Structure formats: structure tokens, C-alpha cells
C-alpha positions in Angstrom: 0.1 0.0 -0.1 2.9 2.4 1.0 4.8 1.4 -2.2 1.8 2.0 -4.4 0.9 5.4 -2.8 4.4 6.5 -3.1 4.6 5.7 -6.7 1.5 7.7 -7.4 2.8 10.6 -5.6 6.2 10.4 -7.6 4.1 10.4 -10.9 2.1 13.5 -9.7 4.9 15.4 -8.6 6.6 14.9 -12.1 3.6 15.9 -14.0 3.3 18.9 -11.7 6.8 20.1 -12.6 6.2 19.6 -16.3 2.8 21.0 -17.0 2.5 23.3 -14.0 -0.4 23.3 -11.4 -4.2 23.3 -12.0 -6.3 25.9 -10.4 -8.6 24.4 -7.5 -11.8 22.7 -8.4 -13.6 22.1 -5.1 -14.8 18.5 -4.9 -18.0 17.7 -3.3 -20.7 15.1 -3.3 -23.4 17.8 -3.1 -25.1 18.3 -6.5 -25.7 21.9 -5.5 -22.0 22.8 -5.6 -20.4 22.5 -9.0 -16.7 22.2 -9.6 -15.2 25.2 -11.1 -13.0 24.6 -14.2 -9.5 23.7 -13.8 -6.7 26.1 -15.0 -3.3 24.8 -15.9 -0.3 27.0 -16.4 3.1 26.6 -18.1 5.9 28.6 -16.9 8.4 30.1 -19.2 11.0 27.4 -20.1 14.4 27.8 -18.9 17.5 27.9 -20.9 18.8 24.4 -21.9 21.0 23.0 -19.3 21.4 19.4 -19.7 19.4 16.3 -20.4 16.7 17.1 -17.7 15.9 20.4 -19.6 15.8 18.5 -22.8 13.2 16.2 -21.5 11.1 19.0 -19.9 11.2 20.8 -23.3 10.1 17.7 -25.1 7.2 17.3 -22.8 6.0 20.8 -23.1 6.1 20.5 -27.0 3.9 17.3 -26.9 1.5 19.3 -24.5 1.4 22.2 -27.0 0.8 19.9 -30.0 -2.0 18.0 -28.3 -3.4 21.1 -26.6 -3.8 18.8 -23.6 -3.6 21.7 -21.0 -6.3 23.7 -23.0 -8.5 20.6 -22.9 -8.2 20.1 -19.2 -8.8 23.9 -18.6 -12.0 23.8 -20.6 -10.5 26.6 -22.8 -11.3 24.7 -26.0 -14.3 22.5 -27.2 -13.7 18.9 -28.1 -12.3 15.7 -26.4 -10.7 15.9 -22.9 -9.5 13.5 -20.2 -11.8 13.4 -17.1 -9.9 13.1 -13.9 -11.7 12.5 -10.7 -15.2 13.5 -9.9 -16.1 10.3 -8.0 -17.1 9.8 -4.3 -14.4 9.6 -1.6 -12.7 6.2 -1.1 -13.4 5.1 -4.8 -9.8 5.5 -6.1 -8.4 7.2 -8.8 -10.8 8.0 -11.6 -10.1 8.4 -15.3 -12.1 8.6 -18.4 -13.2 10.5 -21.6 -15.2 13.7 -21.8 -16.4 16.0 -24.5 -17.5 19.6 -24.4 -19.0 21.9 -27.1 -20.9 25.1 -27.5 -23.9 25.1 -29.8 -26.4 27.5 -31.2 -24.1 30.3 -31.7 -22.3 29.7 -28.5 -25.4 30.3 -26.4 -25.6 26.8 -24.9 -22.8 24.8 -23.4 -22.8 21.0 -23.3 -20.3 18.8 -21.4 -20.7 15.0 -21.4 -18.1 12.8 -19.4 -17.6 9.4 -17.8 -15.1 7.9 -15.6 -14.1 4.5 -14.1 -11.8 3.4 -11.4 -9.7 0.4 -10.6 -12.2 -0.7 -8.0 -14.8 -0.5 -10.8 -16.5 2.7 -9.6 -18.3 4.2 -12.5 -19.9 7.7 -13.1 -21.3 9.4 -16.1 -22.5 13.0 -16.2 -24.2 15.4 -18.8 -24.2 19.1 -18.0 -26.0 21.8 -20.0 -25.6 25.4 -19.2 -28.6 27.3 -20.6 -28.1 30.7 -19.3 -25.0 32.7 -18.4 -25.7 36.4 -18.1 -23.7 39.4 -18.7 -20.9 39.7 -16.1 -21.3 36.2 -15.2 -24.0 37.0 -12.5 -26.5 34.4 -13.2 -26.0 30.7 -14.1 -28.7 28.2 -14.9 -27.8 24.5 -15.5 -29.4 21.1 -16.0 -27.4 18.1 -14.8 -27.7 14.3 -15.2 -25.6 12.0 -13.3 -25.4 8.1 -13.4 -23.3 6.4 -10.7 -22.5 2.9 -9.7 -20.6 2.4 -6.5 -20.0 -1.1 -5.8 -18.1 -1.2 -2.4 -19.6 1.4 0.0 -18.6 0.6 3.6 -21.1 0.5 6.4 -20.1 -0.1 10.1 -23.4 0.3 11.6 -25.2 3.3 13.3 -23.4 5.5 16.0 -20.1 6.4 17.3 -19.7 3.0 19.2 -20.0 0.8 16.1 -17.4 -1.8 16.3 -14.7 -1.9 13.5 -15.4 -5.7 13.2 -18.9 -5.0 12.0 -17.5 -3.5 8.6 -19.6 -4.4 5.6 -20.1 -3.3 2.0 -22.9 -2.6 -0.2 -23.4 -1.4 -3.8 -25.1 2.0 -4.6 -26.4 2.5 -8.0 -28.5 5.8 -8.9 -29.6 8.2 -11.4 -30.1 11.9 -10.6 -31.7 14.6 -12.8 -31.6 18.1 -11.5 -31.7 21.8 -12.3 -29.4 24.3 -10.7 -29.6 28.1 -10.5 -26.8 30.3 -9.1 -26.7 34.1 -8.5 -23.4 35.8 -7.8 -24.5 38.8 -5.6 -20.9 39.8 -4.9 -17.3 38.4 -6.0 -17.2 36.9 -2.7 -20.9 35.8 -2.2 -23.2 33.6 -4.0 -26.4 31.8 -3.5 -28.2 29.2 -5.4 -31.0 26.6 -5.5 -31.0 22.9 -6.7 -34.1 20.9 -7.6 -34.0 17.2 -8.8 -35.2 13.7 -8.9 -33.0 11.0 -7.2 -33.5 7.3 -8.0 -31.3 4.9 -6.0 -30.9 1.2 -5.7 -29.1 -0.7 -3.1 -27.2 -4.1 -4.1 -24.7 -6.8 -2.8 -21.4 -5.3 -2.2 -18.4 -6.6 -4.4 -15.7 -6.4 -1.8 -15.1 -10.1 -0.9 -13.2 -9.2 2.2 -16.3 -8.1 4.1 -19.8 -9.3 4.2 -22.4 -7.6 2.1 -24.4 -5.3 4.5 -27.9 -6.8 3.9 -26.4 -10.1 5.1 -25.5 -8.5 8.6 -28.0 -5.5 9.2 -31.7 -5.5 8.7 -33.9 -2.7 8.0 -33.8 -1.3 11.4 -30.2 -1.4 11.7 -29.6 0.0 8.1 -32.8 2.0 7.3 -33.8 1.7 3.7 -31.7 -1.4 2.9 -34.8 -3.5 2.2 -36.4 -1.0 -0.1 -35.2 2.2 -1.8 -37.6 5.1 -2.6 -37.3 7.6 -5.3 -36.9 11.2 -3.9 -37.8 14.7 -5.1 -34.9 16.8 -3.5 -34.4 20.6 -3.4 -31.5 22.4 -1.7 -30.9 26.1 -1.0 -27.3 27.2 -0.3 -25.3 30.4 0.2 -21.4 30.7 0.2 -19.0 33.3 1.5 -15.4 33.1 -0.1 -12.7 35.6 0.6 -9.7 33.3 0.6 -6.7 34.6 -1.4 -6.2 31.5 -3.4 -9.0 28.9 -3.2 -6.8 26.0 -4.1 -3.9 26.8 -1.5 -5.1 29.5 0.9 -2.8 31.4 3.0 -5.4 34.1 4.3 -8.9 34.6 4.4 -12.1 32.4 5.0 -14.7 30.2 3.4 -18.2 29.7 4.9 -21.2 27.6 3.5 -24.7 26.8 4.7 -27.1 24.6 2.8 -30.7 23.4 3.6 -32.2 20.6 1.7 -35.6 18.8 1.6 -35.9 15.0 0.5 -39.4 13.8 -0.3 -40.1 10.2 -0.8 -42.2 9.8 -3.7 -42.8 6.2 -4.0 -42.8 4.5 -0.4 -43.8 7.5 1.9 -41.6 6.2 4.5 -38.5 8.5 4.2 -39.3 12.1 4.1 -36.4 14.2 5.8 -34.5 17.4 5.7 -30.7 17.9 6.0 -28.9 20.9 7.1 -25.0 21.2 6.3 -22.7 24.1 7.5 -18.9 24.8 7.2 -16.6 27.5 8.4 -12.9 27.5 7.5 -10.2 30.3 8.3 -6.7 30.7 7.3 -4.2 32.8 9.2 -0.5 33.3 8.1 2.1 33.0 10.8 4.2 36.1 10.2 4.5 35.2 6.4 2.6 33.1 3.9 5.1 30.3 4.1 3.8 29.3 7.4 -0.2 29.0 7.6 -2.6 28.0 10.3 -5.8 26.6 8.9 -8.8 25.5 10.9 -12.3 24.3 10.1 -15.4 23.4 11.7 -18.4 21.5 10.0 -21.6 19.9 10.9 -24.4 18.0 9.3 -27.9 17.5 10.7 -30.8 15.3 9.2 -34.3 15.6 10.7 -37.1 13.1 9.7 -40.8 13.9 10.0 -42.8 11.9 12.6 -43.2 8.3 11.5 -40.5 8.7 8.7 -36.9 7.7 8.7 -33.5 8.7 7.1 -31.9 6.1 4.6 -28.5 4.9 6.0 -26.7 5.9 2.6 -27.7 9.6 3.3 -26.7 9.7 6.9 -23.9 12.1 8.0 -20.5 10.6 8.9 -17.1 11.4 10.3 -13.8 9.3 9.4 -11.7 9.5 6.2 -9.6 11.7 4.4 -11.8 15.0 4.7 -12.9 14.6 8.2 -11.1 12.3 10.7 -7.9 10.9 9.3 -7.2 8.6 12.0 -10.1 6.3 10.8 -11.4 4.7 7.6 -13.7 6.4 5.3 -17.5 6.5 6.6 -16.3 5.0 9.9 -19.1 6.6 12.0 -22.6 7.4 10.8 -25.6 8.8 12.5 -28.3 11.7 12.1 -25.8 14.2 13.5 -22.3 14.9 12.9 -19.7 17.4 13.9 -16.1 17.6 12.9 -13.1 20.0 13.6 -9.8 20.1 11.7 -6.6 22.2 12.4 -3.4 22.2 10.3 -0.1 23.7 10.5 1.0 24.1 6.8 4.7 24.9 5.8 5.5 25.7 2.2 8.8 24.2 2.3 9.7 24.7 -1.5 8.0 26.1 -4.5 6.5 22.6 -5.3 6.4 20.8 -1.9 4.5 21.6 1.3 4.2 19.8 4.6 1.5 19.7 7.1 0.8 18.6 10.7 -2.8 18.1 11.5 -5.2 17.3 14.4 -8.8 16.2 13.7 -11.8 15.7 16.1 -15.3 14.4 15.3 -18.3 12.8 16.6 -21.9 11.4 15.5 -25.0 11.1 17.5 -28.6 10.2 17.1 -29.6 13.5 18.8 -27.9 16.9 18.4 -28.0 17.5 22.2 -26.0 14.4 22.9 -22.8 15.5 21.1 -20.2 16.3 23.8 -17.2 18.5 22.9 -15.2 16.8 25.7 -15.9 13.2 24.2 -14.8 13.6 20.6 -12.9 11.1 18.6 -9.6 12.4 17.8 -6.8 11.7 15.5 -3.6 13.4 14.4 -0.9 13.1 11.6 1.3 14.6 9.1 1.1 14.9 5.4 3.1 15.8 2.2 1.6 18.2 -0.4 2.5 18.7 -4.1 1.6 22.2 -4.7 2.2 25.7 -6.4 1.7 29.1 -4.8 -2.2 28.9 -5.7 -2.9 25.3 -5.7 -2.5 21.9 -3.9 -2.0 19.4 -6.7 -2.1 16.3 -4.6 -1.6 15.3 -1.0 -0.5 12.2 0.9 -1.6 12.0 4.6 -0.8 9.6 7.3 -3.3 9.5 10.2 -2.8 8.1 13.7 -4.4 8.1 17.1 -7.7 6.3 16.2 -6.9 3.1 17.9 -7.5 1.2 14.6 -4.3 1.3 13.0 -2.3 3.8 10.7 -4.4 5.2 7.8 -2.9 6.6 4.6 -4.9 8.7 2.1 -3.7 10.0 -1.3 -6.0 12.5 -2.6 -6.0 15.2 -5.5 -6.6 18.6 -4.2 -6.3 20.2 -0.6 -7.8 18.7 2.5 -9.9 21.9 2.9 
């Protein structure tokens, strides 16, 4: 595992040096929040100084001839490679994409698909129907198909045992419309309306039992039958970071409120409220930065209704509690806190020391700040001034062994 992760990090570091860093595209599983286009930059080539410079120059010429950077940036229409865009824990995703402008450039269409080594699959069709002058208003329709065959479930609650680990397959189709209004350069608000059709099947990870063989519908609500949902979400964001992909000062704040209406079984109506606040403070210079974040998620079902287990908030994994596996603890309420000391050691390499804490509970009032699960660790970053290209994190302190996470993009 360590050998494979190190090999990937070496490849990413080499690619970063050759083609320059991409601008940050924030990744999220929330259909409301769209990833911004990537922006890759090529620095002016240095005077030849040997075989290394010759190799770099050759790679840059290939990039120019194939227009690969422009295709990744979204600067030109046509075919492009899709990287990522999958759920956390799925593995590295790669596939084809095609984008084009039609009707005299008034409508933008983007079609892409990707697959991972673990056989996770996703396909997206995005159409932008309206983009107003000065980019103040956006109107999108989106279709997403996903097939996640090895999602982990350990049971409900913060006391769920590691030995209870199971896996299940989640296949879904989601058709939605998204509207965004940019009130200020640092402030935007939006709304999402969609129809979500999930299906739960047998997990394909042979190391662990399939979820339906261990948990019944009481222990994993919604595993017996899955309804279709009409869903809507309102959100607002404040973002005044200096660089979204590698901030050294400023903050990011987000609030979202969603309603999920069971249209077929009439058993799973619920609301979901998510919030996040991040702050970045330079310690004397931008080379040393203290980054902190607090996030929470809360679901509330109406009387007589339940929340499906695959929609429950969680802590554990590369974005919340790095001393534990992905999706380690799930329940109706979740709170997590992250703090990092970041040192930009060189132009391309950064180091981080982190401390994470989090908890899940069935009732919000039961969350106790004195009884949080905690973890700590260190990480290596491949970065530029504006972007974290990739990170390798080593998490400890959870009492469940060392956890290693290799991810594209920053932790937060």
C-alpha cells in the first residue's frame, strides 16, 4: 500500500513540474455545488542546461501539440480526459469527456464518464442554458449516473465496532436543475431541484460481508426498499480566500438546507442541514499558515419517517477524521473539527501537521465536545503558490491502526 501510494505521488510530482499546477476545483458530493473549471499554467521554459531540460522541453512540446492543457482547462471545445469527480474512497478515476458550444455559443454542453480500478463508475451530462452578462447568473441542468460497488457501512453510532464492517453497492440516477446568483465576487447563493433514484445491491468487496447479510432494515434504514426522491436544496457561500486551492489568508463559509421527499414508499421524508466554516491565518509570512475548520451535518425526519442509512452524515476518512477509515461513524448528527499547520517548504512541496476531531450522535444535544473522537498526523503536499495538486496524509491516534490517504486537491 505504501509502495503504491509513493509511486502515485512520484508520478503526480513529475506531472506538476512538467505541466504546471491546476487551479483548484472544489470537490463535493453535494449536487448543488459545481466544480469550477481547472486552470493549468505553463511557466516560461528555462535555458537548456542538460538532459533534464531537454526532457522538460520535449514534454512541453507534446503538451502544446496535443493542446492537452487547454482541454483540461476547458479553454477549447472537443475531447478531454476526465480526472476524478467520484466519491471519496473510490480510487483514482479516469475517463473521456467531450464539451461543445451550440446555437452560436449560447448553450454549453459537457458530457463525461469515468471508471476506477475498484470498478466505480460515473457518467455526467451538464448543460448550461443561461450565463448572463458579467457572469452574475447561471442556469444548469445536470444528469448523473453512478455505480459505487464497495461502499462501507459499520453500523449506526459512534460506538459501532470495526469488526462490523460491511459493504454494499449503490447505483443511482439523478436529474436536476441548478440556478446560481453571484451577488458579489465573494458571495453567491443558489438553489437545486432534482429527482434522485437509488438502488442498493450486494457489495463486491469479498473481504467483508455484504451489508444486507448483517444488518436488517432497523439497523440500516432503507436497505430493504429504496424510494425515489424529489429533492431541493438552498445554499449560500462566502469566500474571501486569497487562493481557493491553497489559501494562506481569508475564509470560506457555506450553509445549505435540503428537503428530500419520498415519492414512492412514503416512509423516508427528511430534511438535511449542512454548514462549514474555514479560516486561514498566516504566521508571520505566507510560508507558514494555520488553517482551521468546523463543519456539521444534521438530518431531521418527520414523525413516522426515517432517514436512509446511505444519506446519513458521517465522520472518518480523508476529509474529516484522518485517523479512521472512510465512513467510519454514521448517524443523524455529525460534527467535525480540523486544524493544520502548513509549511510551504519549497515552490513545489509543502508539509502539514494536522489534528482532527469529530463525533456522530442520534440527537444533536448528545454531542459532547469533551468526548470527541480524535486523530493526528502529518502529510506531504505537491503544490504551487495557488494550488495543492495532490496530498499524501498519514493519520494516527484512532486506535484502529495507521491510515494512509492519497488525494488530489487540498484537505480543505
